[in-house]
C-alpha positions as a printed Julia matrix, in Angstrom:
285×3 Matrix{Float64}:
 -20.67  -68.42   15.98
 -21.87  -66.66   12.86
 -20.93  -63.31   14.37
 -17.38  -64.51   15.06
 -17.11  -65.84   11.51
 -18.33  -62.54   10.04
 -15.95  -60.56   12.23
 -13.05  -62.82   11.23
 -14.0   -62.44    7.57
 -14.22  -58.67    7.93
 -10.82  -58.6     9.67
  -9.24  -60.64    6.87
 -10.76  -58.46    4.16
  -9.5   -55.36    5.97
  -6.03  -56.77    6.63
  -5.41  -58.32    3.2
  -4.61  -55.07    1.26
  -1.99  -54.18    3.88
  -0.49  -57.69    3.72
  -0.52  -57.71   -0.1
   1.28  -54.36   -0.12
   3.9   -55.78    2.25
   4.35  -58.88    0.06
   4.79  -56.83   -3.13
   7.32  -54.6    -1.4
   9.5   -57.7    -0.85
   9.07  -59.02   -4.39
  11.23  -58.27   -7.44
   9.57  -55.45   -9.32
   9.74  -56.99  -12.78
   8.14  -60.16  -11.4
   5.42  -58.18   -9.61
   4.46  -56.54  -12.91
   3.49  -60.0   -14.23
   0.66  -60.12  -11.66
  -0.49  -62.99   -9.47
   1.25  -61.87   -6.26
  -1.17  -62.66   -3.43
  -0.03  -63.96   -0.04
   3.72  -64.59   -0.42
   6.61  -63.06   -2.4
   7.28  -65.07   -5.57
  10.8   -63.67   -6.05
  12.01  -62.34   -2.72
  14.23  -59.24   -2.62
  15.06  -56.41   -0.26
  16.25  -54.16   -3.09
  13.11  -52.01   -2.9
  13.83  -51.07    0.71
  17.5   -50.47   -0.05
  16.43  -47.92   -2.65
  14.02  -46.25   -0.21
  16.55  -46.09    2.63
  19.28  -44.76    0.34
  17.28  -41.58   -0.24
  18.06  -38.65    2.1
  14.86  -36.88    1.07
  12.83  -39.77    2.44
  14.37  -39.47    5.92
  13.97  -35.69    5.86
  10.26  -36.08    5.07
   9.95  -38.75    7.75
  11.49  -36.35   10.29
   9.11  -33.56    9.26
   6.1   -35.88    9.66
   7.29  -37.02   13.1
   7.82  -33.43   14.25
   4.43  -32.46   12.88
   2.64  -35.4    14.51
   4.19  -34.83   17.95
   4.06  -31.02   18.16
   0.75  -30.76   16.31
  -0.92  -33.34   18.54
   0.28  -31.72   21.77
  -0.81  -28.23   20.7
  -4.1   -29.35   19.2
  -5.1   -31.41   22.24
  -4.07  -28.6    24.6
  -6.02  -25.81   22.9
  -9.0   -28.02   22.07
  -9.23  -29.23   25.67
  -9.13  -25.67   27.02
 -11.85  -24.67   24.56
 -13.94  -27.68   25.58
 -13.51  -27.01   29.3
 -14.86  -23.49   28.92
 -17.75  -24.76   26.78
 -18.64  -27.3    29.48
 -19.44  -24.48   31.94
 -23.13  -23.57   31.91
 -22.35  -20.2    33.49
 -20.27  -19.15   30.45
 -21.88  -16.05   28.92
 -22.8   -16.59   25.25
 -22.12  -20.33   25.49
 -24.85  -21.28   23.0
 -23.64  -18.68   20.48
 -20.06  -19.91   20.7
 -21.25  -23.47   20.22
 -23.39  -22.67   17.18
 -20.5   -20.7    15.63
 -18.09  -23.57   16.23
 -20.45  -26.17   14.76
 -21.0   -24.05   11.65
 -17.24  -24.05   10.99
 -17.31  -27.84   11.25
 -19.73  -28.15    8.33
 -18.82  -25.09    6.25
 -15.29  -23.89    5.47
 -14.17  -20.65    3.87
 -13.02  -22.47    0.74
  -9.59  -22.99   -0.75
  -9.02  -19.52   -2.24
  -9.85  -17.51    0.95
  -7.79  -19.96    2.98
  -4.9   -19.65    0.53
  -5.0   -15.84    0.72
  -5.21  -15.98    4.52
  -2.18  -18.26    4.76
  -0.29  -15.87    2.49
  -1.15  -12.88    4.7
   0.08  -14.82    7.72
   3.38  -15.51    5.88
   2.95  -19.24    6.34
   4.04  -20.26    2.84
   7.01  -22.61    3.01
   6.68  -22.55    6.77
   6.53  -25.61    9.03
   3.66  -24.11   11.05
   1.32  -24.18    8.06
   1.2   -27.94    8.69
  -0.15  -27.4    12.22
  -2.01  -24.09   12.63
  -4.92  -24.69   10.18
  -5.98  -27.79   12.14
  -5.04  -26.56   15.59
  -8.59  -26.82   17.02
 -10.96  -29.62   16.06
 -14.63  -28.87   16.77
 -15.47  -32.56   16.75
 -12.81  -33.3    19.35
 -14.0   -30.28   21.34
 -17.51  -31.77   21.5
 -16.11  -35.1    22.72
 -13.97  -33.33   25.33
 -16.91  -31.18   26.44
 -19.12  -34.24   26.88
 -16.46  -35.91   29.03
 -15.79  -32.82   31.15
 -19.51  -32.19   31.73
 -19.86  -35.69   33.2
 -17.14  -35.25   35.81
 -18.51  -35.14   39.37
 -19.17  -31.59   40.49
 -17.68  -32.46   43.88
 -14.19  -32.6    42.34
 -14.32  -28.99   41.24
 -16.08  -27.81   44.39
 -13.41  -29.36   46.62
 -10.73  -27.73   44.46
 -12.45  -24.34   44.78
 -12.54  -24.78   48.55
  -8.76  -25.24   48.42
  -8.43  -21.98   46.52
  -8.12  -23.2    42.91
  -9.34  -21.0    40.09
 -10.48  -22.43   36.73
  -6.91  -22.78   35.44
  -5.92  -24.67   38.56
  -8.98  -26.91   38.32
  -8.29  -27.6    34.65
  -4.6   -28.47   35.01
  -4.65  -30.09   38.48
  -8.04  -31.82   38.54
  -9.64  -32.19   35.1
  -6.66  -33.2    32.94
  -5.29  -35.86   35.34
  -8.64  -37.72   35.35
  -9.12  -37.43   31.57
  -6.6   -40.09   30.56
  -8.85  -42.22   28.29
 -10.26  -39.36   26.25
  -6.87  -37.63   26.07
  -5.16  -40.81   24.81
  -7.88  -41.62   22.29
  -8.18  -38.15   20.8
  -4.4   -37.75   20.79
  -4.1   -40.9    18.71
  -6.82  -39.76   16.29
  -5.12  -36.37   15.94
  -1.66  -37.89   15.46
  -2.97  -40.27   12.78
  -4.66  -37.38   10.98
  -1.53  -35.23   11.07
   0.64  -38.13    9.95
  -1.59  -38.97    6.98
  -2.55  -35.44    5.92
  -0.77  -34.36    2.72
  -2.96  -31.65    1.18
  -1.64  -28.58    3.03
   1.96  -29.33    2.14
   0.97  -29.86   -1.49
  -0.62  -26.4    -1.61
   1.51  -24.23    0.64
   5.01  -25.77    0.59
   7.5   -25.78   -2.27
  10.58  -26.39   -0.17
  11.49  -30.07   -0.5
  13.03  -30.08    2.98
   9.64  -29.26    4.55
   7.56  -31.88    2.78
   5.95  -34.47    5.13
   6.25  -38.13    4.25
   2.73  -38.48    2.81
   3.23  -35.58    0.38
   6.58  -37.05   -0.59
   4.84  -40.38   -1.15
   2.2   -38.71   -3.32
   4.96  -37.18   -5.43
   6.58  -40.58   -5.87
   3.28  -42.24   -6.83
   2.31  -39.49   -9.26
   5.74  -39.34  -10.87
   5.52  -40.15  -14.59
   9.29  -40.19  -15.13
  10.2   -43.35  -13.31
  13.74  -43.54  -14.67
  14.55  -40.04  -13.47
  12.88  -40.74  -10.13
  14.95  -43.85   -9.67
  18.12  -41.99  -10.51
  17.25  -39.38   -7.89
  16.43  -41.97   -5.25
  19.52  -44.07   -5.78
  21.92  -41.33   -6.65
  23.03  -43.3    -9.69
  22.57  -42.99  -13.41
  22.69  -46.75  -14.03
  18.92  -47.02  -14.11
  18.61  -49.64  -16.81
  20.4   -52.2   -14.69
  18.06  -51.65  -11.75
  14.82  -52.05  -13.68
  15.22  -55.82  -13.52
  14.66  -55.77   -9.73
  13.02  -52.46   -8.87
  10.04  -50.92  -10.62
   7.92  -47.91   -9.93
   5.18  -50.01   -8.33
   7.52  -52.03   -6.11
   9.18  -48.82   -5.01
   5.79  -47.32   -4.17
   4.85  -50.38   -2.11
   8.1   -50.23   -0.1
   7.74  -46.48    0.48
   4.13  -46.94    1.53
   5.05  -49.58    4.09
   7.88  -47.54    5.61
   5.62  -44.49    5.8
   2.78  -46.43    7.45
   4.53  -48.6    10.01
   5.64  -45.81   12.42
   2.09  -44.6    13.1
   0.79  -48.18   13.41
   3.32  -48.83   16.16
   1.6   -46.18   18.3
  -1.71  -48.08   18.48
  -0.71  -50.81   21.0
   0.32  -48.18   23.57
  -3.15  -46.54   23.68
  -5.31  -49.53   22.84
  -6.47  -50.0    26.45
  -8.05  -46.53   26.38
  -9.98  -47.05   23.14
 -13.27  -48.46   24.45
 -13.83  -45.9    27.19
 -12.44  -43.01   25.14
 -14.5   -43.73   22.03
 -17.7   -44.33   24.0
 -17.46  -40.81   25.37
 -18.27  -39.46   21.93
 -21.44  -41.53   21.69
 -22.99  -40.02   24.81
 -25.49  -37.2    24.4
 -26.46  -34.49   26.78
């Protein structure tokens, strides 16, 4: 009973910031600035969301984030899974060396300046692919994949070899179809990371049309000129009249909710794979 109570308390503590953000996004901004908004809107309004949805830049950033999450997840899972499949083969020459090299890159990076210069040499500045290529292969996900692949019954691959399959055939026709839980779980983790990641765009992209939603949100939150920001978002110069209902904070809350809800909606579709998929990472060779 105590465990259930503690879990319920932990769930409430975790959920409350999200709920409070939702409540403030539906409250009049000037009233929110007075404080005391907890569980319900004190002065309900949808003006904050009207401001957010009236901004074309917001939808452009949302589209960029969606394209990045979908294409980046598919490519990352594909290349990481191929890497992991090869690392799961004990007969691979230099397997230990490859593994040590990969793990080193997981703990030590080249640093911001070398990475910046490398991206410049690759002509990835103001390029959509700079949002995907730097994180194309995850060593952590590779280790999880490798653990799962190594546990597959050897009879599956042997029967496929008898039928004439090479390693590519075994990977695409045998291994991937039976890897649903780990594929779904790691795909979700990768998609969430790509959706929430904002740093690369902040460093390598100046083109407003290529900014993902989280970088756009950071720009809104860090904006010191609220009046100008509001004028840009609404396309109007009558800012003084809007300050009675919409403030910088209420606008941030509404933008945060709209930017968060799409990725949350993905969770129910892969929830049934979570337990088995996550447990794979806890197993050791």
